[in-house]
ZAMARGU-4260 file (C-alpha; in steps of 0.2 Angstrom, whole numbers, plus 5000, padded with zeros to 4 digits):
<rodrens>
0) 4775/5008/5116 | 4792/5012/5122 | 4808/5007/5113 | 4813/4995/5127 | 4795/4986/5125
5) 4798/4985/5107 | 4815/4976/5111 | 4806/4964/5122 | 4793/4960/5109 | 4806/4958/5095
10) 4818/4947/5106 | 4806/4937/5116 | 4789/4938/5108 | 4795/4935/5090 | 4807/4922/5096
15) 4794/4909/5091 | 4801/4909/5074 | 4818/4903/5081 | 4817/4886/5073 | 4818/4895/5055
20) 4830/4908/5061 | 4844/4912/5048 | 4862/4907/5054 | 4878/4915/5051 | 4892/4905/5043
25) 4907/4904/5054 | 4924/4897/5050 | 4942/4900/5056 | 4958/4901/5047 | 4977/4904/5051
30) 4990/4910/5040 | 5003/4897/5045 | 4996/4882/5053 | 5014/4876/5057 | 5021/4886/5071
35) 5036/4884/5083 | 5037/4885/5102 | 5039/4903/5107 | 5032/4910/5091 | 5016/4921/5088
40) 5002/4920/5076 | 4985/4926/5072 | 4968/4917/5070 | 4956/4924/5057 | 4938/4921/5062
45) 4927/4924/5047 | 4908/4927/5050 | 4896/4928/5035 | 4880/4936/5039 | 4866/4931/5027
50) 4860/4944/5014 | 4846/4955/5020 | 4851/4953/5039 | 4862/4961/5051 | 4870/4958/5068
55) 4874/4970/5082 | 4893/4975/5080 | 4905/4973/5095 | 4902/4991/5099 | 4882/4992/5099
60) 4874/5009/5102 | 4867/5002/5118 | 4874/4991/5132 | 4858/4982/5132 | 4860/4975/5114
65) 4868/4959/5112 | 4885/4962/5104 | 4895/4951/5092 | 4909/4943/5102 | 4922/4930/5099
70) 4928/4919/5114 | 4942/4907/5114 | 4941/4891/5124 | 4955/4887/5136 | 4970/4879/5127
75) 4985/4873/5137 | 5001/4881/5132 | 4993/4894/5120 | 4989/4912/5126 | 4976/4921/5116
80) 4975/4940/5115 | 4961/4952/5114 | 4951/4949/5097 | 4952/4964/5085 | 4935/4968/5078
85) 4931/4978/5063 | 4921/4994/5064 | 4902/4992/5062 | 4891/5001/5050 | 4878/5014/5056
90) 4860/5010/5050 | 4843/5018/5054 | 4829/5006/5057 | 4810/5011/5059 | 4807/5002/5076
95) 4824/5003/5085 | 4832/5019/5077 | 4850/5020/5074 | 4861/5005/5076 | 4879/5000/5074
100) 4879/4983/5065 | 4888/4971/5055 | 4882/4965/5037 | 4890/4954/5024 | 4906/4946/5028
105) 4917/4952/5043 | 4934/4945/5049 | 4939/4946/5068 | 4958/4943/5071 | 4963/4934/5087
110) 4982/4935/5091 | 4990/4921/5100 | 5007/4915/5106 | 5013/4898/5108 | 5023/4896/5125
115) 5040/4889/5124 | 5035/4873/5134 | 5020/4869/5124 | 5018/4851/5119 | 5024/4847/5101
120) 5013/4839/5088 | 4996/4842/5080 | 4982/4850/5090 | 4965/4859/5088 | 4961/4876/5095
125) 4944/4884/5094 | 4931/4895/5102 | 4914/4902/5099 | 4905/4917/5091 | 4890/4924/5100
130) 4878/4935/5090 | 4860/4939/5086 | 4853/4939/5069 | 4840/4952/5064 | 4831/4960/5049
135) 4823/4977/5049 | 4807/4970/5058 | 4812/4954/5067 | 4826/4948/5079 | 4830/4930/5082
140) 4836/4921/5097 | 4855/4924/5100 | 4866/4910/5093 | 4883/4903/5099 | 4892/4895/5085
145) 4909/4885/5088 | 4924/4885/5077 | 4940/4875/5076 | 4956/4876/5067 | 4971/4864/5067
150) 4989/4869/5072 | 5005/4859/5071 | 5017/4864/5085 | 5036/4862/5081 | 5051/4864/5092
155) 5057/4881/5095 | 5070/4891/5105 | 5061/4887/5121 | 5058/4905/5125 | 5042/4915/5125
160) 5045/4927/5111 | 5030/4938/5114 | 5019/4944/5128 | 5001/4948/5123 | 4998/4960/5137
165) 5011/4972/5129 | 5005/4987/5119 | 5001/4984/5101 | 5003/5000/5091 | 5001/5003/5072
170) 5007/5019/5064 | 5004/5024/5046 | 4986/5019/5044 | 4988/5000/5043 | 4971/4998/5053
175) 4963/4996/5036 | 4955/4979/5042 | 4944/4989/5053 | 4936/4999/5039 | 4918/4998/5033
180) 4915/4994/5015 | 4910/5012/5011 | 4926/5019/5020 | 4937/5006/5010 | 4929/5010/4993
185) 4931/5029/4997 | 4949/5027/5002 | 4952/5017/4986 | 4945/5031/4975 | 4956/5044/4984
190) 4971/5032/4983 | 4969/5031/4964 | 4968/5050/4963 | 4984/5052/4972 | 4993/5040/4960
195) 4992/5054/4947 | 5005/5064/4956 | 5018/5051/4957 | 5034/5056/4947 | 5033/5042/4934
200) 5015/5046/4930 | 5016/5065/4928 | 5022/5066/4910 | 5006/5056/4905 | 4993/5069/4911
205) 4998/5084/4901 | 5001/5073/4886 | 4984/5066/4887 | 4976/5083/4890 | 4984/5089/4874
210) 4978/5074/4865 | 4960/5075/4870 | 4960/5094/4866 | 4967/5090/4848 | 4954/5077/4845
215) 4940/5088/4852 | 4943/5100/4838 | 4936/5088/4826 | 4923/5078/4836 | 4920/5082/4854
220) 4910/5065/4857 | 4925/5055/4850 | 4936/5064/4863 | 4925/5057/4877 | 4925/5040/4870
225) 4944/5040/4869 | 4944/5045/4887 | 4932/5030/4891 | 4944/5018/4882 | 4959/5026/4891
230) 4950/5023/4907 | 4946/5005/4903 | 4964/5001/4899 | 4970/5008/4916 | 4956/4999/4925
235) 4960/4983/4916 | 4978/4983/4923 | 4971/4985/4941 | 4960/4971/4938 | 4974/4960/4933
240) 4984/4965/4948 | 4970/4963/4960 | 4968/4945/4954 | 4987/4941/4955 | 4989/4950/4972
245) 4973/4946/4981 | 4966/4930/4973 | 4980/4920/4966 | 4993/4928/4978 | 5007/4925/4966
250) 5015/4942/4967 | 5015/4957/4979 | 5011/4975/4975 | 5025/4982/4964 | 5034/4966/4964
255) 5034/4965/4944 | 5047/4979/4944 | 5059/4967/4953 | 5058/4954/4939 | 5071/4956/4925
260) 5059/4949/4912 | 5047/4964/4916 | 5058/4978/4920 | 5070/4978/4905 | 5056/4978/4892
265) 5048/4993/4902 | 5065/5002/4902 | 5066/5000/4883 | 5048/5005/4881 | 5050/5021/4891
270) 5067/5025/4882 | 5059/5023/4865 | 5044/5033/4869 | 5055/5047/4876 | 5067/5047/4861
275) 5052/5047/4850 | 5045/5063/4859 | 5062/5071/4857 | 5061/5068/4838 | 5075/5055/4837
280) 5066/5044/4825 | 5065/5050/4807 | 5064/5033/4798 | 5047/5030/4790 | 5039/5014/4794
285) 5026/5004/4784 | 5008/5011/4785 | 5003/4995/4794 | 5015/4998/4808 | 5006/5014/4813
290) 4991/5004/4817 | 5000/4997/4833 | 5008/5014/4838 | 5002/5022/4854 | 4993/5037/4846
295) 4982/5048/4856 | 4968/5049/4842 | 4965/5030/4841 | 4956/5018/4853 | 4970/5006/4853
300) 4983/5019/4857 | 4972/5026/4871 | 4970/5008/4879 | 4988/5006/4878 | 4991/5023/4886
305) 4979/5019/4900 | 4987/5002/4903 | 5005/5010/4903 | 4999/5024/4915 | 4993/5011/4928
310) 5009/5000/4926 | 5019/5016/4930 | 5010/5019/4946 | 5013/5002/4953 | 5030/5005/4960
315) 5023/5018/4971 | 5011/5016/4986 | 4999/5031/4989 | 4996/5034/5007 | 4980/5025/5008
320) 4985/5010/4998 | 4993/4999/5011 | 4978/4999/5023 | 4967/4996/5008 | 4977/4981/5003
325) 4975/4974/5021 | 4957/4977/5020 | 4955/4969/5003 | 4965/4954/5009 | 4954/4951/5024
330) 4938/4950/5014 | 4932/4938/5000 | 4938/4941/4983 | 4921/4947/4978 | 4923/4962/4989
335) 4942/4964/4989 | 4944/4964/4970 | 4931/4977/4966 | 4939/4988/4980 | 4956/4987/4970
340) 4946/4991/4954 | 4940/5007/4963 | 4958/5012/4964 | 4959/5012/4945 | 4943/5021/4944
345) 4950/5035/4955 | 4966/5036/4945 | 4956/5037/4928 | 4944/5050/4934 | 4955/5065/4930
350) 4958/5059/4912 | 4939/5055/4910 | 4935/5073/4915 | 4949/5080/4903 | 4941/5070/4889
355) 4924/5077/4893 | 4930/5095/4895 | 4945/5096/4884 | 4945/5115/4886 | 4955/5112/4902
360) 4970/5109/4890 | 4967/5126/4881 | 4982/5134/4889 | 4994/5120/4883 | 5004/5125/4868
365) 4997/5115/4853 | 5008/5119/4838 | 5024/5128/4833 | 5041/5127/4841 | 5035/5130/4859
370) 5023/5115/4858 | 5038/5105/4851 | 5049/5110/4866 | 5035/5106/4878 | 5033/5089/4870
375) 5052/5086/4871 | 5053/5090/4889 | 5039/5077/4892 | 5051/5066/4882 | 5065/5070/4894
380) 5054/5065/4909 | 5050/5048/4901 | 5069/5046/4898 | 5072/5050/4917 | 5060/5037/4921
385) 5068/5024/4910 | 5085/5028/4918 | 5077/5028/4936 | 5071/5010/4933 | 5086/5004/4923
390) 5100/5011/4934 | 5090/5006/4950 | 5090/4988/4944 | 5108/4988/4938 | 5116/4997/4952
395) 5113/4992/4970 | 5113/5006/4983 | 5109/5024/4980 | 5123/5028/4968 | 5110/5025/4953
400) 5103/5043/4957 | 5119/5051/4949 | 5113/5044/4932 | 5096/5051/4935 | 5103/5067/4940
405) 5114/5068/4924 | 5098/5065/4914 | 5089/5079/4923 | 5105/5090/4920 | 5105/5087/4901
410) 5086/5091/4900 | 5089/5107/4910 | 5103/5113/4898 | 5093/5108/4883 | 5078/5119/4889
415) 5089/5134/4892 | 5098/5132/4875 | 5082/5130/4865 | 5074/5145/4874 | 5088/5156/4869
420) 5086/5150/4851 | 5067/5152/4851 | 5066/5170/4858 | 5075/5185/4863 | 5063/5190/4877
425) 5073/5193/4893 | 5057/5187/4903 | 5056/5170/4894 | 5075/5167/4896 | 5074/5172/4914
430) 5060/5159/4917 | 5070/5146/4908 | 5086/5149/4917 | 5076/5148/4934 | 5068/5132/4929
435) 5085/5125/4924 | 5093/5130/4940 | 5079/5122/4950 | 5079/5106/4940 | 5098/5104/4941
440) 5101/5111/4958 | 5086/5101/4965 | 5092/5084/4957 | 5110/5087/4963 | 5104/5091/4981
445) 5093/5076/4982 | 5106/5064/4975 | 5119/5071/4987 | 5107/5068/5001 | 5102/5050/4995
450) 5120/5045/4993 | 5125/5052/5010 | 5138/5064/5002 | 5146/5075/5016 | 5140/5063/5030
455) 5149/5048/5038 | 5145/5031/5031 | 5146/5023/5048 | 5139/5028/5065 | 5145/5025/5083
460) 5137/5009/5090 | 5131/5007/5108 | 5147/4998/5112 | 5158/5013/5107 | 5164/5004/5091
465) 5160/5009/5073 | 5146/5000/5065 | 5137/5001/5048 | 5121/5010/5047 | 5112/4995/5039
470) 5114/4976/5040 | 5107/4966/5025 | 5091/4957/5031 | 5091/4938/5032 | 5079/4927/5043
475) 5094/4921/5053 | 5100/4938/5058 | 5082/4944/5062 | 5079/4929/5073 | 5096/4931/5081
480) 5093/4949/5086 | 5076/4945/5092 | 5082/4930/5103 | 5095/4942/5110 | 5081/4953/5117
485) 5086/4968/5106 | 5075/4981/5098 | 5075/4976/5079 | 5070/4988/5065 | 5067/4980/5048
490) 5066/4993/5033 | 5058/4986/5017 | 5063/4996/5002 | 5068/4995/4984 | 5076/5006/4971
495) 5061/5005/4959 | 5049/5011/4973 | 5048/5030/4971 | 5039/5032/4988 | 5053/5021/4996
500) 5066/5033/4989 | 5057/5048/4997 | 5057/5039/5014 | 5075/5035/5012 | 5080/5053/5008
505) 5068/5062/5021 | 5068/5050/5036 | 5084/5039/5035 | 5095/5053/5031 | 5090/5063/5046
510) 5103/5064/5060 | 5090/5065/5074 | 5083/5048/5068 | 5100/5040/5069 | 5103/5047/5086
515) 5087/5039/5092 | 5092/5023/5084 | 5109/5023/5093 | 5101/5029/5109 | 5090/5014/5109
520) 5103/5002/5103 | 5092/4997/5088 | 5098/4983/5076 | 5094/4990/5059 | 5090/4978/5045
525) 5088/4983/5027 | 5076/4972/5017 | 5081/4977/4999 | 5067/4971/4988 | 5075/4978/4972
530) 5079/4961/4965 | 5077/4949/4980 | 5062/4941/4989 | 5072/4934/5004 | 5061/4946/5015
535) 5045/4943/5006 | 5037/4930/5018 | 5040/4943/5033 | 5033/4957/5022 | 5017/4947/5018
540) 5015/4943/5036 | 5015/4962/5040 | 5005/4967/5024 | 4996/4954/5014 | 4996/4965/4999
545) 5015/4967/5000 | 5015/4985/4997 | 5031/4995/5002 | 5039/5006/5009 | 5036/4998/5026
550) 5046/4999/5042 | 5043/4986/5056 | 5050/4989/5074 | 5050/4974/5085 | 5052/4975/5104
555) 5056/4961/5116 | 5040/4962/5125 | 5028/4967/5110 | 5016/4954/5103 | 5016/4963/5087
560) 5028/4976/5079 | 5025/4994/5077 | 5022/4997/5058 | 5025/5012/5048 | 5019/5011/5031
565) 5019/5021/5015 | 5023/5040/5018 | 5028/5044/5036 | 5040/5056/5044 | 5055/5057/5056
570) 5044/5061/5070 | 5033/5046/5067 | 5048/5034/5068 | 5056/5042/5083 | 5039/5041/5092
575) 5038/5023/5088 | 5055/5020/5094 | 5051/5028/5111 | 5035/5017/5112 | 5045/5001/5109
580) 5059/5006/5121 | 5046/5010/5134 | 5037/4994/5132 | 5053/4985/5138 | 5056/4997/5152
585) 5072/5004/5145 | 5073/5022/5142 | 5090/5021/5134 | 5105/5033/5136 | 5118/5041/5126
</rodrens>
C-alpha cells in the first residue's frame, strides 16, 4: 500500500472515531488590551496540543498535509499582518515517515495596527485556528476552533502609525520565539557556559579551581560533592530569577543592579572579599563567625560562592540570552522556567568538571609567595568589580571608567613591585612588566574611548547646526519624533551592564556609525537604565525578559522596529539603518 493510500485510510477511514477526537485548547491574549488609534500591537494565539498527540506544523513536509493555520476574521478599522509561526519539530513515524509537527504548547503571534479613524470603545476581535490532530497511528478530522479577545480603542493622533506591509527585520537573534524546545534548551546551556567568560565572573573560576584541588588532596569524593553544592547554589539563583522575571514579572533581567538597596550591599561584599584576598584583615574573629565565612572547603561556603557567581553574571547578557528570554516568555512557566534553569546548569558545568577532575588546577600555584601574589591579583579583580558597580551607580555617564582604570593601574604597579621583590629572574620581571603595561595601557585606552577623549562631544546635525549625540529618552520625545515621521533609534544601556559597555565603546564610538546616523537624520534617544525605569515599558514590549543591551530602530513605515540585541557590531547597525531608510524610500544624503 502506498503512502498516499495510507493517508486516505488515516484521514477518511479512521475518521469514524471523530466523535471522540482529542481537541487542542485555543486561547488568545494581547499584551495591552487598551490601545490608541494609530498604534500597533500583537495578538498571541496560544494552542495547547494534548499530550501524546501532534499536529502538522505551518510548514509540513508535503503540501498535501493539512497545516496548522491561524486566520483572522474581518475587523473594521483594524489591519492584521501575517501570523508569525514557530518552527516545527521533525519526527519520524512508522506509517508516514518524517513529518514536521507541533507538540505541546505553541504560540502564534499576529501583528495588527489600529487605524486612525477606528471607532472608539470596547470591541472584540477574533479568528480561528485550523489544525488536524494525530497520534503515531491515527489522524482525526480537521478542526476549526474560534478564539476571541477584547480590545479597548482610545483616542490617538488620528494618524496611522504603521504599515503592516512594510518589511519587518530582526537583527541579533531575537527570533527566539521560533525555536523548538530542544533548540531553546541547547541555547540555554551554551548561554550559561558563555557567562563564565564575563569580566565579573572571571576571578571566581581560578579561585574555585584551586579550592577544589586543595580539598581533593584529602578526599577526592568531597571535592566533587562541594562542586555539586556550588552548582546548586548557582542554579538556585537562576531559579529565583526565572520566577521573578518570567512568572511574577516583577523585575527584568539584571534590573536588581539598578536598585540601591541591592547594589550597595553587593559593592560592599565585593570590596570586603577583595580586601580579604589582599590580606587586609588581620583581626581574629570568634570561632563561631567562621562557620558563616565563604570558605572553599565547606558546603555553606560553596553554596554561597555558587550563588554569588550567578548574581555577578546577571548584569551581562550572553549572546544567546535575549532570544532565550523571548522564547521562555512566550511559553508556559512549566517550560520557560526550566529553560532558564538550564542556563544555570550550563554555567555550573565547568565548575562541576573542575570538582570531578581537580588535576586541571595542578598548574596553579598552591603555596608560597607566588600563590599569595596570585590570590592578591584575584583580590584586585574583585575590587575592580566593586568599583565598576559602585562608581557606575554613583556617576552618570562614562566618566566612572576613570576610577576603574585607576584600580587597574594600582593592581599593575603592585604586580610589578611584588615580582621584583620575589625574584631576580629577568624573565619573570619581563613578563610582569609586560602584563603591567598591557593592563594599564589597555584600561587607559578603553577609558579614553568610552569617555570620548580626543573626539568632539557634538556632531553636525542634518540642519547644519550642532546637536548632542544623545537625547535622554522619554515617552513624550519618542512619540514626538515618531509623529514627525523621523527615523528613531532608541539605545537601552546601563553602567552596570558589562555587555552594554562593550557596545558603547565598540559601536557607538565608531565614526562611521555616526556618519550613517547623520546621513539618515536619525533621532538618537538614550534609554539609560542605570537607576531609572522610565523606558522599562518600551523595553519589555521589545523583549519580555528585559535583557539589555538592546537597540531598536523605528522607521515611519515599519510595523515593527529593527532590533539589535546583546553583542552586535557597527556593520550590523549600519545595515539596519540602511534597511529602515530604504523602507521609507529615502536614501539620505550628506
